[in-house]
C-alpha positions in Angstrom: 25.9 25.3 -70.6 29.5 26.6 -71.2 30.1 30.3 -71.3 32.5 32.1 -73.6 34.8 34.8 -72.5 37.2 36.9 -74.4 40.9 36.6 -73.7 43.9 38.3 -75.1 46.4 36.0 -76.9 49.8 36.8 -78.2 49.3 35.8 -81.8 46.7 35.0 -84.4 45.0 36.7 -87.3 41.9 38.8 -87.5 41.2 42.4 -86.7 43.5 44.3 -84.4 42.8 46.8 -81.8 45.1 49.2 -80.1 46.7 48.0 -77.0 48.3 50.0 -74.3 51.0 47.4 -74.3 51.6 47.5 -78.1 50.7 50.9 -79.6 50.6 51.1 -83.3 53.2 53.5 -84.7 52.6 54.8 -88.2 51.0 51.5 -89.2 54.1 49.6 -88.4 55.7 48.0 -85.4 54.6 44.8 -83.7 51.2 43.5 -84.6 48.5 44.0 -82.0 47.2 41.0 -80.2 44.3 39.3 -81.7 41.0 38.6 -80.0 39.7 35.0 -79.9 36.7 33.4 -78.4 37.8 30.5 -76.1 35.4 28.3 -74.1 35.6 28.9 -70.4 34.9 26.1 -67.9 32.6 26.9 -64.9 33.9 25.9 -61.5 31.9 24.6 -58.6 31.1 28.1 -57.4 30.1 29.5 -60.7 33.5 31.2 -61.3 35.5 30.9 -64.4 38.1 28.2 -64.1 41.6 29.6 -64.8 43.7 28.0 -67.5 47.3 28.8 -68.2 47.9 28.6 -71.9 50.7 31.0 -72.6 52.5 33.9 -70.9 50.6 37.1 -70.7 47.1 35.4 -70.4 44.8 37.5 -68.2 41.7 35.9 -66.8 38.6 38.0 -67.1 36.5 37.1 -64.1 32.8 37.5 -64.0 31.7 40.3 -61.7 28.2 38.9 -61.8 29.4 35.6 -60.1 31.3 37.4 -57.4 28.2 39.5 -56.6 26.0 36.4 -56.3 28.5 34.8 -53.9 28.6 37.9 -51.7 24.8 37.9 -51.5 24.7 34.3 -50.4 27.0 34.9 -47.5 25.2 38.0 -46.3 21.5 37.3 -46.3 21.3 34.3 -43.7 22.9 36.3 -40.8 19.8 38.2 -39.6 17.5 35.2 -40.2 19.8 32.9 -38.2 19.8 35.4 -35.4 16.1 35.5 -35.2 15.9 31.7 -35.5 18.4 31.3 -32.6 16.4 33.6 -30.5 13.2 31.6 -31.2 14.9 28.4 -30.3 16.3 29.8 -27.1 12.9 31.1 -26.2 11.2 27.8 -26.9 13.8 25.9 -24.8 13.3 28.2 -21.9 9.5 28.0 -22.0 9.4 24.2 -22.4 11.9 23.5 -19.5 10.3 21.5 -16.7 9.0 23.7 -14.0 9.7 23.1 -10.3 6.7 21.7 -8.4 4.9 23.3 -5.5 6.2 21.7 -2.3 5.1 21.2 1.3 7.3 22.6 4.0 7.2 22.1 7.8 5.3 18.8 7.8 8.0 16.6 9.5 6.9 13.4 11.3 5.9 14.0 14.9 5.9 11.4 17.7 4.2 11.6 21.1 3.4 9.3 24.0 0.0 9.0 25.6 0.0 10.4 29.1 -0.2 8.0 32.0 1.3 4.7 33.2 0.2 1.4 31.9 -1.7 -0.6 34.5 -0.3 -3.5 36.5 -2.3 -6.4 35.2 -3.3 -9.3 37.4 -1.5 -12.0 35.4 -2.3 -15.6 36.5 0.4 -17.4 38.6 0.5 -20.3 36.2 0.3 -20.7 32.5 0.5 -17.7 30.1 -1.8 -14.8 29.3 -2.3 -11.8 27.0 -4.6 -8.9 26.7 -5.6 -7.0 23.5 -7.6 -3.9 22.8 -7.9 -3.9 19.0 -9.4 -0.4 18.8 -6.4 1.0 20.8 -3.9 -1.0 18.8 -2.4 -2.6 21.9 -1.5 -6.1 22.9 0.4 -7.0 26.1 1.4 -10.4 27.5 2.4 -11.9 30.8 6.0 -12.4 29.6 8.0 -14.3 27.0 5.7 -16.8 25.3 6.2 -20.5 24.5 3.9 -22.5 22.2 1.9 -24.9 24.4 -1.2 -27.1 23.9 -4.4 -25.1 23.5 -7.1 -27.9 23.6 -10.5 -26.7 22.2 -9.3 -23.2 21.4 -8.3 -25.0 18.1 -12.0 -24.9 17.2 -11.8 -21.2 16.6 -9.6 -21.8 13.6 -12.0 -24.5 12.4 -15.0 -22.2 12.5 -13.0 -19.3 11.0 -12.0 -21.4 8.0 -15.5 -22.8 7.5 -17.1 -19.3 7.5 -14.4 -18.1 5.2 -15.1 -20.8 2.7 -18.9 -20.9 3.2 -19.9 -17.5 4.5 -23.4 -17.0 6.1 -25.1 -14.1 7.8 -26.2 -14.3 11.5 -29.8 -15.0 10.3 -28.9 -17.6 7.7 -28.7 -21.4 8.3 -26.4 -22.2 5.5 -26.1 -25.5 3.6 -27.7 -28.7 4.8 -25.0 -31.3 5.6 -25.8 -35.0 5.8 -23.9 -37.0 8.3 -21.9 -40.0 7.0 -21.0 -43.3 8.7 -17.6 -41.8 9.5 -19.4 -38.9 11.3 -21.5 -41.4 13.3 -18.3 -43.3 14.2 -16.5 -40.2 15.4 -19.4 -39.2 17.6 -19.5 -42.7 19.2 -15.7 -42.6 19.7 -15.8 -39.2 21.4 -18.6 -40.2 23.7 -16.7 -43.4 24.7 -13.6 -41.4 25.4 -15.6 -38.9 27.6 -14.8 -36.2 25.0 -17.4 -33.6 24.4 -19.7 -34.5 21.5 -23.3 -34.3 20.1 -24.7 -37.7 19.1 -25.4 -38.0 15.3 -26.5 -40.8 13.0 -25.6 -41.6 9.4 -28.1 -39.9 7.1 -29.1 -37.2 9.7 -29.0 -33.7 8.4 -27.6 -30.6 10.1 -27.4 -27.1 8.8 -24.0 -25.3 8.7 -25.3 -23.0 11.5 -26.3 -25.9 13.7 -22.8 -27.5 13.3 -21.1 -24.2 14.1 -23.3 -23.7 17.2 -22.4 -27.1 18.5 -18.7 -26.6 17.6 -18.2 -23.2 19.3 -20.8 -23.2 22.1 -20.8 -26.8 23.2 -17.4 -27.6 21.9 -18.5 -30.8 20.0 -15.4 -32.6 18.8 -17.4 -34.7 16.3 -18.8 -31.6 14.7 -15.3 -30.3 14.2 -14.5 -33.5 12.3 -17.7 -33.4 10.3 -17.1 -29.7 9.2 -13.5 -30.5 8.3 -14.6 -33.3 5.9 -17.4 -31.2 4.4 -15.1 -28.3 3.7 -11.9 -30.0 2.5 -12.8 -33.7 1.8 -10.5 -35.1 4.4 -9.4 -34.1 7.9 -5.7 -34.1 6.7 -6.5 -31.6 3.9 -8.4 -29.4 6.3 -5.5 -29.4 8.8 -3.2 -28.3 6.0 -5.5 -25.4 5.3 -5.5 -24.5 9.1 -1.7 -24.3 9.2 -1.5 -22.3 5.9 -4.1 -19.8 7.3 -2.2 -19.5 10.6 1.0 -18.8 8.7 -0.7 -16.1 6.6 -2.1 -14.4 9.7 1.3 -14.1 11.3 0.6 -16.8 13.9 4.2 -17.9 13.9 4.0 -20.0 17.1 0.9 -21.9 16.1 0.7 -25.5 14.8 -2.5 -27.6 14.2 -2.7 -31.4 14.0 -6.5 -31.9 14.1 -9.6 -29.8 13.7 -10.9 -30.3 17.3 -7.9 -29.8 19.7 -8.0 -33.2 21.3 -4.5 -33.9 20.1 -1.7 -32.4 22.2 0.0 -31.4 19.0 -2.3 -28.5 18.6 -0.1 -25.7 20.1 -0.1 -21.9 20.1 0.4 -18.9 22.3 -2.0 -16.4 23.9 -1.0 -13.6 21.5 -1.4 -15.8 18.5 -4.9 -16.8 19.7 -5.8 -13.1 20.2 -4.7 -12.3 16.6 -7.2 -15.0 15.4 -9.9 -13.9 17.8 -9.8 -10.3 16.6 -10.3 -11.4 13.0 -13.0 -14.0 13.9 -15.0 -11.5 15.9 -15.1 -9.2 12.8 -17.3 -11.9 11.2 -20.9 -11.1 12.3 -21.9 -14.8 12.0 -19.0 -15.9 14.2 -19.8 -13.2 16.8 -23.4 -14.2 16.8 -22.6 -17.8 17.5 -20.2 -17.4 20.3 -22.4 -14.9 22.1 -25.1 -17.5 22.9 -25.2 -18.8 26.5 -27.2 -21.9 25.3 -28.2 -23.6 22.0 -30.6 -26.3 20.9 -29.4 -29.2 18.7 -31.5 -31.9 16.9 -31.6 -35.0 19.0 -29.7 -33.4 21.9 -32.0 -30.6 23.1 -30.6 -27.6 24.9 -26.9 -27.4 25.4 -24.9 -24.9 27.6 -22.0 -22.7 26.6 -18.7 -24.0 28.0 -17.5 -20.4 28.5 -19.2 -19.8 31.9 -19.0 -16.0 31.7 -20.8 -15.6 28.3 -23.9 -13.6 28.8 -22.8 -12.0 32.0 -20.6 -8.9 32.8 -20.6 -7.9 29.2 -18.8 -11.1 28.0 -19.7 -11.9 24.4 -17.6 -15.0 23.8 -15.4 -16.7 22.7 -14.1 -20.2 23.5 -12.7 -22.4 26.3 -10.9 -25.7 26.4 -9.3 -28.3 28.6 -7.2 -31.4 28.2 -4.7 -32.9 30.6 -1.9 -31.6 28.3 -3.3 -28.1 27.9 -5.0 -27.6 31.3 -7.4 -24.6 31.6 -7.6 -22.4 28.5 -9.9 -19.6 27.6 -10.3 -16.7 25.1 -12.7 -14.0 26.3 -14.3 -11.1 24.4 -16.0 -8.5 26.5 -17.7 -5.1 25.8 -16.7 -2.4 28.2 -17.9 1.2 28.5 -15.0 3.7 28.2 -15.9 7.5 28.3 -19.3 6.7 26.9 -18.1 4.5 24.1 -18.3 0.7 23.8 -14.9 -0.9 23.5 -14.1 -4.6 22.9 -11.4 -6.1 25.1 -9.9 -9.5 24.4 -7.9 -11.8 26.7 -6.4 -15.2 26.4 -5.2 -17.6 29.1 -3.5 -20.9 28.4 -2.0 -23.6 30.7 -3.8 -22.5 33.8 -3.6 -25.1 36.6 -7.0 -24.6 38.3 -7.5 -27.7 40.4 -10.8 -29.5 39.8 -12.4 -26.7 37.8 -9.6 -25.5 35.4 -12.0 -23.9 32.9 -13.8 -21.9 35.5 -10.4 -20.8 36.9 -9.2 -19.7 33.5 -12.5 -17.9 32.9 -12.1 -15.9 36.2 -8.5 -15.1 35.4 -9.5 -13.8 32.0 -12.3 -11.7 33.4 -10.0 -10.1 35.9 -7.6 -9.1 33.1 -10.5 -7.6 31.1 -11.7 -5.5 33.9 -8.2 -4.1 34.9 -7.3 -3.4 31.3 -10.6 -1.6 30.6 -10.1 0.6 33.6 -6.9 2.0 32.1 -8.5 3.0 28.8 -9.5 6.6 27.9 -10.6 8.4 24.7 -8.4 11.1 23.4 -8.6 13.4 20.4 -5.3 12.8 18.5 -6.1 15.1 15.5 -8.3 18.2 15.6 -10.1 19.3 12.4 -8.4 22.5 11.1 -5.1 22.0 12.8 -2.1 23.4 10.9 0.2 20.9 9.1 2.8 22.9 7.3 2.7 25.3 4.3 2.9 25.3 0.5 5.9 27.0 -1.1 7.1 27.6 -4.6 10.3 29.5 -5.8 8.3 32.0 -8.0 6.2 33.4 -5.2 6.5 34.6 -1.6 3.1 33.4 -0.7 3.0 30.4 1.6 -0.5 29.1 2.0 -1.2 27.2 5.3 -2.2 23.5 5.2 -4.9 22.2 7.5 -6.5 18.8 8.4 -9.9 18.2 7.0 -11.1 15.9 9.7 -10.4 14.8 13.3 -9.4 11.5 15.0 -10.7 10.6 18.4 -10.0 7.1 19.7 -9.4 4.9 22.7 -5.8 4.9 23.9 -3.7 2.9 26.3 -1.4 4.8 28.7 2.2 5.0 27.7 1.7 4.0 24.0 3.6 6.0 21.4 1.9 7.5 18.3 3.5 8.9 15.2 2.0 11.6 12.9 3.2 11.7 9.3 2.1 13.8 6.4 2.5 12.2 3.0 2.0 14.4 -0.1 0.2 13.7 -3.3 2.0 14.5 -6.6 1.8 18.3 -6.9 2.1 20.2 -10.2 3.3 23.8 -10.7 -0.1 25.2 -9.6 -2.5 24.3 -6.7 -6.1 25.5 -6.3 -7.5 26.8 -3.1 -9.0 24.1 -0.9 -7.2 21.3 -2.8 -6.4 18.1 -1.0 -2.6 18.0 -1.2 -1.8 15.1 1.2 -2.7 12.8 4.0 -2.0 12.9 7.7 -1.5 9.4 9.0 -1.6 8.5 12.7 0.0 5.1 13.7 1.0 3.3 16.8 2.2 0.1 15.2 -1.1 -1.7 15.4 -3.7 1.0 14.7 -3.8 3.5 11.7 -5.9 6.6 11.0 -5.8 8.8 7.9 -7.1 12.4 7.6 -7.0 14.5 4.4 -4.7 17.6 4.4 -5.9 20.6 2.4 -4.6 24.1 1.5 -6.3 27.3 2.7 -5.5 29.1 -0.6 -3.9 28.3 -3.9 -0.6 28.8 -5.6 -0.8 30.1 -9.2 1.6 28.9 -11.9 4.7 31.0 -12.5 4.4 34.1 -14.8 5.9 34.3 -18.3 8.5 36.7 -17.1 9.7 34.4 -14.3 9.9 31.5 -16.7 12.0 33.6 -19.1 14.4 34.7 -16.3 14.7 31.3 -14.7 
């Protein structure tokens, strides 16, 4: 709504009032200015808009509007100051806090005392020794893939048990022999290759076929198991090669499930990689530990690893062809400082005269005994040993860290181990006795882990510290 103000104009009619500029003299003289009501336009700030109409116009401003404007300028200042302080305080208190950290836990390497033994490597062929528990594998020298004869059957059994697992006391599925199985048995027998006679329609359990495959090295059982598992021998051989690749057996190639073919090639170290995994299967280990077996229609059959059942030897497989010569993989239990330790050895290509398998067996046993004599048990980590300290920028307290467990294992002289502490994500407070990380011991092949805990805690920073920092 428009307001009206009173302005002085230079002319007009109506009542007159004395003016300092135009005093009345004796009722005469110049007429006094008249007072008129003129509409005033309100500006954007509530002030009266100025209009120039004629000389001598004087704008009468509204003191009330000026007071209102002054009040609007003054009152936000203290409020804004408080608000700014509140915002600054909120920002400071919500800033991410530094985490508690671990100091003094750098990786540490050490070498097991002693000198590695001089092993009695065979004069012909290739050989390797492995102690899985110690994380060690050594070989006679640079290896070359060579025919491995019936060592091939280890992969056949490993795959069958992977696809159709059984326990040591189970017999597994009943498998009926086909005409193809009968023909394979007859062919092997005619070629003087090891076999167990079968007839079409005859039934064997999975365990019986595995016994004949690994203990008596029956080539026809290898073919029968391959067809039962994969449908065809070709499909099964494809699975054998895929598995070898996945296990890191880079120098191994299979061409049949039995090893008769000279195209089945590998190295001692590759065969020990497979043997270690195969012996982890209780059913496989139970089969290869048998000195003799009994098969339907064949009666009692001997193990073609002569040392099995003697001198702590618990398997695994032997083989011979003219291309491969004497081959053997042995597994033997040995007592080391009151503990039983499994030692593995592989020999391939040994030229042993008229009895190459026995020669390879003897060479492997000599390697086992020498290797076992160099083994000892050592404590690598003691429970309660110090592994650094906790620290935080808001406190001078540095609680010690300690291992909540120990590691004692068999070691091979001259091997190197590395100790590394890895931390869990830590917040800005840690309770007493909390697990803050893991101590890992490795030597390339073997790995142990022990929890790392803190003796006392670290409290979160105080409000005062957070405001100051």
